[in-house]
C-alpha positions as CSV (number, residue, x, y, z in Angstrom):
1,M,-40.4,-5.9,16.6
2,K,-38.8,-5.4,19.6
3,I,-40.6,-4.7,23.0
4,S,-38.4,-2.2,23.6
5,H,-39.7,-0.3,20.1
6,G,-43.2,-0.5,21.8
7,I,-42.3,0.9,25.2
8,E,-40.3,3.8,23.5
9,Y,-43.4,4.7,21.0
10,A,-45.8,4.6,23.9
11,A,-43.5,6.8,25.9
12,V,-43.2,9.4,22.9
13,R,-46.9,9.9,22.2
14,V,-47.7,10.0,25.7
15,L,-45.1,13.0,25.8
16,A,-46.2,14.4,22.7
17,G,-50.2,14.5,23.7
18,L,-48.8,16.3,27.0
19,F,-47.2,18.8,25.2
20,R,-50.4,19.3,22.5
21,A,-52.6,19.4,25.9
22,L,-50.9,22.6,26.9
23,P,-50.7,26.2,25.8
24,H,-47.9,26.6,23.4
25,R,-45.7,28.6,25.9
26,Q,-46.1,26.5,28.7
27,A,-45.3,23.3,26.3
28,V,-42.2,24.5,25.1
29,A,-41.2,25.7,28.8
30,L,-41.8,21.9,29.9
31,G,-40.0,20.5,26.9
32,E,-36.8,22.4,28.3
33,R,-36.9,21.2,31.7
34,F,-37.5,17.8,30.5
35,G,-34.6,18.2,28.3
36,R,-32.6,19.3,31.3
37,A,-33.3,16.5,33.2
38,A,-32.0,14.7,30.3
39,D,-28.6,16.0,30.8
40,V,-28.5,14.8,34.0
41,V,-29.8,11.3,33.4
42,W,-28.6,10.4,30.1
43,T,-24.9,10.5,31.3
44,A,-23.4,8.7,28.3
45,R,-24.4,12.2,25.8
46,H,-23.7,14.3,28.6
47,W,-20.1,13.3,27.8
48,V,-20.1,13.1,24.2
49,I,-21.0,17.1,24.7
50,L,-18.8,17.6,27.0
51,K,-15.8,15.9,24.9
52,N,-17.1,17.5,21.7
53,L,-17.0,20.9,23.0
54,E,-13.2,20.4,24.3
55,I,-12.2,19.3,21.0
56,A,-14.1,22.3,19.1
57,F,-13.1,25.1,21.5
58,G,-10.1,23.7,23.3
59,D,-9.1,25.7,26.4
60,S,-11.3,28.6,25.4
61,L,-14.2,27.3,27.0
62,S,-13.8,26.3,31.0
63,E,-15.0,23.2,32.3
64,N,-17.9,25.1,33.9
65,Q,-18.6,26.5,30.7
66,R,-18.7,23.1,28.8
67,R,-21.1,21.9,31.5
68,E,-23.8,24.8,31.3
69,L,-23.7,24.5,27.5
70,A,-24.7,20.6,27.8
71,R,-27.3,22.2,29.8
72,N,-28.4,24.5,27.2
73,V,-28.0,22.2,24.3
74,F,-30.6,19.5,26.1
75,G,-33.0,22.2,26.9
76,N,-33.1,23.3,23.5
77,L,-33.5,19.6,22.2
78,G,-36.6,19.6,24.8
79,K,-38.2,22.7,23.6
80,T,-37.7,21.2,19.7
81,M,-39.3,18.3,21.0
82,A,-42.3,20.0,22.4
83,E,-42.6,22.2,19.1
84,V,-42.8,19.5,17.1
85,S,-45.0,17.2,19.0
86,R,-47.6,20.2,18.3
87,F,-47.1,20.4,14.7
88,P,-50.7,18.7,14.1
89,K,-52.0,21.7,16.1
90,I,-49.8,24.6,13.7
91,N,-51.3,26.0,10.5
92,R,-49.4,28.4,8.1
93,D,-50.6,31.2,9.8
94,L,-49.0,30.3,13.2
95,I,-45.8,29.6,11.2
96,L,-45.6,32.7,10.1
97,G,-46.1,34.6,13.2
98,M,-43.3,32.4,15.2
99,V,-40.7,32.7,12.6
100,D,-39.2,35.3,10.4
101,S,-36.2,35.4,8.5
102,E,-33.4,37.1,5.8
103,G,-32.3,35.8,2.7
104,E,-35.6,34.4,1.9
105,D,-34.8,35.6,-1.6
106,A,-32.5,32.7,-2.2
107,F,-35.6,30.6,-2.9
108,R,-36.7,33.0,-5.5
109,E,-33.7,33.0,-7.3
110,A,-33.6,29.1,-7.3
111,L,-37.3,28.9,-8.5
112,D,-36.4,30.9,-11.4
113,Y,-33.6,28.9,-12.3
114,G,-35.8,26.0,-12.6
115,R,-33.6,23.1,-11.1
116,G,-34.8,22.9,-7.7
117,A,-32.3,23.8,-5.1
118,V,-30.2,21.3,-2.2
119,L,-31.0,23.0,1.2
120,T,-27.9,22.2,3.3
121,G,-28.4,22.7,7.0
122,C,-27.8,21.1,10.4
123,H,-29.2,20.2,13.7
124,F,-29.6,23.4,15.3
125,G,-32.4,25.5,16.9
126,N,-35.5,23.7,15.6
127,W,-34.4,22.4,12.5
128,E,-37.5,20.6,11.9
129,L,-39.4,24.0,12.1
130,S,-37.0,25.6,9.1
131,G,-38.3,23.3,6.5
132,A,-42.0,23.9,7.6
133,Y,-41.0,27.7,7.2
134,V,-39.7,27.4,3.8
135,N,-43.1,25.5,2.8
136,A,-45.1,28.6,4.4
137,L,-43.5,31.1,2.5
138,G,-44.9,28.8,-0.7
139,Y,-41.6,27.0,-1.8
140,P,-42.1,23.2,-1.7
141,V,-39.8,21.3,0.8
142,D,-38.8,17.4,0.4
143,F,-37.2,16.4,4.0
144,V,-34.0,13.5,3.2
145,V,-34.1,11.6,6.1
146,R,-32.6,8.6,7.6
147,G,-35.0,6.4,9.4
148,Q,-34.8,5.9,12.6
149,H,-34.0,2.5,14.5
150,N,-37.7,2.4,16.0
151,P,-39.9,1.7,13.2
152,L,-42.8,2.8,14.8
153,V,-41.3,6.2,16.3
154,D,-40.1,7.0,12.5
155,R,-43.4,6.5,11.2
156,Y,-44.7,9.0,13.8
157,L,-42.2,11.5,12.9
158,T,-42.6,11.2,9.7
159,Y,-46.4,11.9,10.2
160,L,-45.8,15.3,12.2
161,R,-43.2,16.2,9.8
162,R,-46.1,15.6,6.8
163,C,-48.4,17.9,9.0
164,L,-46.9,20.7,7.9
165,N,-47.3,19.8,4.6
166,V,-43.6,18.6,4.1
167,R,-42.6,15.5,1.9
168,V,-40.6,13.4,3.0
169,I,-37.8,10.8,1.6
170,H,-36.2,7.8,3.3
171,S,-32.6,8.2,2.1
172,E,-32.4,4.2,2.4
173,R,-34.8,4.1,-1.1
174,G,-31.9,6.0,-3.0
175,M,-31.6,9.1,-4.7
176,R,-34.5,8.2,-7.3
177,E,-37.0,10.2,-5.8
178,V,-34.6,13.1,-4.7
179,I,-33.5,13.9,-8.4
180,R,-37.3,13.7,-9.5
181,A,-37.8,16.3,-6.5
182,L,-35.3,18.5,-8.2
183,R,-36.6,18.1,-11.6
184,E,-40.0,19.3,-10.3
185,N,-38.4,22.4,-9.2
186,R,-38.4,21.5,-5.5
187,Q,-36.4,22.3,-2.5
188,V,-34.8,19.5,-1.2
189,A,-33.4,19.5,2.5
190,I,-30.4,17.6,3.6
191,V,-29.0,17.7,7.1
192,S,-25.3,17.6,6.6
193,D,-23.6,18.0,9.9
194,Q,-23.1,14.1,11.0
195,H,-20.5,11.6,10.4
196,A,-20.9,10.2,7.0
197,G,-18.2,7.3,7.5
198,S,-16.2,5.7,4.6
199,G,-18.4,6.9,2.3
200,G,-18.1,10.5,2.6
201,I,-15.7,13.3,2.0
202,L,-12.9,14.6,4.0
203,V,-13.0,18.3,5.0
204,E,-12.0,20.2,7.7
205,F,-14.4,21.1,10.6
206,F,-13.2,23.3,13.9
207,G,-9.8,22.2,12.8
208,R,-10.3,18.9,12.7
209,L,-10.5,16.5,9.4
210,V,-14.2,15.1,9.4
211,S,-16.6,12.9,7.5
212,V,-19.3,14.6,5.3
213,P,-22.3,13.5,3.6
214,R,-21.4,13.3,-0.2
215,A,-25.2,13.7,-1.4
216,P,-25.8,17.4,-1.1
217,A,-22.7,18.7,-3.3
218,T,-22.9,15.5,-5.8
219,L,-26.8,16.4,-6.2
220,A,-25.9,19.3,-6.7
221,V,-23.0,18.9,-9.5
222,R,-24.9,16.5,-11.1
223,T,-28.5,18.0,-11.7
224,G,-27.2,21.8,-11.6
225,A,-29.1,22.5,-8.9
226,P,-27.7,25.6,-6.7
227,I,-26.8,24.6,-2.9
228,I,-28.9,27.0,0.0
229,T,-27.1,26.9,3.3
230,G,-29.4,27.7,5.6
231,C,-30.3,27.7,9.8
232,I,-32.6,28.6,12.4
233,Y,-32.1,30.5,15.5
234,R,-34.3,30.5,18.6
235,R,-34.6,33.9,20.0
236,P,-35.0,34.2,24.1
237,D,-39.1,34.5,23.9
238,D,-38.8,31.2,21.7
239,T,-39.7,32.8,18.5
240,H,-37.5,32.0,15.2
241,Y,-35.3,33.6,12.8
242,C,-34.0,32.1,9.9
243,V,-31.1,32.8,7.9
244,F,-30.5,31.9,4.5
245,Q,-27.0,32.1,2.2
246,K,-27.3,32.9,-1.4
247,P,-27.3,30.1,-3.9
248,E,-24.2,28.8,-4.8
249,Y,-24.3,27.2,-8.0
250,P,-22.2,24.2,-9.2
251,R,-19.5,25.1,-11.9
252,T,-20.4,23.6,-15.1
253,D,-16.9,23.8,-16.5
254,A,-15.2,22.4,-13.2
255,D,-13.9,18.6,-12.8
256,E,-16.7,16.9,-10.9
257,K,-14.8,15.4,-7.9
258,E,-12.9,18.8,-7.2
259,E,-16.3,20.5,-7.9
260,I,-17.9,18.3,-5.3
261,F,-15.2,18.8,-3.1
262,R,-15.4,22.7,-3.1
263,L,-19.0,23.0,-2.4
264,T,-19.1,20.3,0.2
265,K,-16.2,22.4,2.1
266,L,-18.3,25.6,1.4
267,F,-21.4,24.5,3.1
268,T,-19.6,22.7,5.7
269,S,-17.6,26.4,6.7
270,R,-20.6,28.1,6.7
271,I,-22.5,25.2,9.0
272,E,-19.2,25.7,11.5
273,A,-19.8,29.8,11.1
274,V,-23.6,29.1,12.3
275,I,-22.4,26.9,15.3
276,R,-19.5,29.0,16.3
277,S,-22.2,32.0,16.5
278,R,-24.6,30.2,18.9
279,P,-23.1,26.6,20.3
280,D,-25.9,26.5,22.8
281,L,-28.0,25.4,19.7
282,W,-26.3,22.7,18.0
283,L,-27.0,19.0,18.5
284,W,-23.6,18.1,20.0
285,T,-24.9,14.6,21.2
286,H,-23.4,13.4,17.9
287,R,-20.2,12.3,17.8
288,R,-19.0,14.0,15.3
289,F,-15.5,13.9,15.4
290,K,-14.8,10.4,14.9
291,P,-11.4,8.9,13.6
292,V,-10.8,9.5,9.7
293,G,-8.1,6.7,9.3
294,G,-5.3,9.7,10.2
295,A,-5.9,10.8,6.8
296,K,-4.3,14.4,5.9
297,P,-6.6,17.2,5.0
298,I,-5.7,16.9,1.1
299,E,-8.0,18.5,-1.1
300,G,-10.5,16.3,-2.7
301,S,-9.5,13.4,-0.6
302,Y,-11.8,10.8,0.1
303,V,-12.4,8.4,3.5
304,E,-11.2,5.2,1.5
């Protein structure tokens, strides 16, 4: 283990302990201040945000507007870190008091259908809390996650998620556990807004061709599970509001490759619409618009 991993883990635990020691509102307010301070210190990611906003919105946003959005993005990230740190102190009743929603009938419909559901979302609002909320509604959720570079931080984050009875499946171990969860009629949540590299599917996002993870649509097509797209908005008072789309069922009479492309294009367009509605709540720190080999947006084309 690297020495830097130990230092980073110690800092995370100290900060998390501070957030848990404070009353909820004070902890979230402090998290926002830490986040806005990170915008000043973490200059590399600040510039990534500005570049992403320029690509996505062009001249419709001024430089000052992009900078203000960057500060708000970091502020939301700090609030989210504070809230996640407090998961060991939060129970089902508190979650239901912090979050309400529209479209939760989608989960009842999927449950009655009997093949589980693939939940597609993005790093928006407090995305960690959205899965805990669905679980609190009575629909068991498994998070499919990619392991953190720091194994100590990764184990701690897994612990925090499990505090709210969310089961964690690491994608590095393959899809066997995911398929088993769907067969058990569980909801499988996959955050699907980051660059997928050469293994992804090419679709348009903010007018640019990007590589999108193929797992959500592939799982849906091959298991018959519907896709449910959802997001969680942060209100000014730091309560939360989830919006879930109706289930989208894979077409059994379609060509598999074409259907995987159709579903991927559909949930990506839904994610884009969510981000456009509140760009301050999306995690623009990721290099989302990486080159994809100069390929043209041809239906069904894949990254080679």
